C-alpha positions in Angstrom: 12.7 32.0 -27.8 14.4 28.4 -27.7 11.5 25.9 -26.7 14.4 24.2 -24.1 15.5 27.4 -22.4 11.7 28.5 -22.0 11.2 24.9 -20.7 14.4 25.2 -18.1 13.1 28.2 -17.0 9.1 27.1 -16.2 10.9 24.0 -14.4 13.3 26.1 -12.3 11.3 28.5 -10.7 11.2 28.9 -6.8 7.5 28.7 -6.6 7.6 24.9 -8.2 10.3 23.6 -5.9 7.8 21.5 -3.7 5.4 20.5 -6.8 5.2 16.4 -6.9 2.7 14.4 -9.2 0.2 13.0 -7.8 0.4 9.3 -5.9 -2.6 6.9 -7.5 -4.8 5.6 -4.5 -4.3 2.1 -4.1 -7.3 -0.5 -5.9 -9.2 -2.9 -4.4 -7.0 -5.2 -5.9 -3.7 -3.6 -4.1 -5.6 -3.4 -0.9 -5.9 -7.5 -1.3 -2.7 -7.9 -1.9 -1.0 -5.5 1.3 -3.3 -7.9 3.6 -2.6 -11.1 2.1 0.8 -10.2 2.7 0.4 -9.1 6.1 -1.4 -12.1 6.7 1.2 -14.5 5.3 4.0 -12.3 7.3 2.3 -13.1 10.3 2.3 -17.2 9.7 5.9 -17.5 9.1 6.5 -15.1 12.0 4.3 -17.6 14.2 4.6 -20.9 11.9 0.6 -21.2 12.2 -2.1 -19.2 10.9 -4.0 -16.8 13.3 -6.9 -18.1 15.3 -9.6 -15.9 15.9 -9.6 -16.7 20.0 -5.4 -15.1 20.2 -4.6 -11.4 21.1 -6.2 -8.2 19.5 -3.6 -8.6 16.7 -4.4 -12.4 16.4 -7.8 -11.6 15.9 -7.3 -9.0 12.9 -5.0 -11.5 11.0 -7.2 -14.2 11.1 -10.6 -11.8 10.1 -8.5 -10.8 7.1 -7.7 -14.5 6.3 -11.2 -15.4 6.2 -12.3 -12.2 4.6 -9.6 -13.3 1.5 -10.7 -16.5 1.7 -13.8 -16.0 1.3 -13.5 -14.0 -1.5 -11.7 -16.5 -3.6 
């Protein structure tokens, strides 16, 4: 049998319609980069760094900012 035809038949099987590659889990570096981007976005929107005495969202951004600073 022709290999190309066999592969075509295999990958066009209706049983494989919903199969997708597994997404790699985020690494610690990816999570840190995402958190840094969130803090930077918060600063850009508010024109200042988050403070620990603000609302809940601001407190969370403050905690994230301090954690990032302590890692550096």
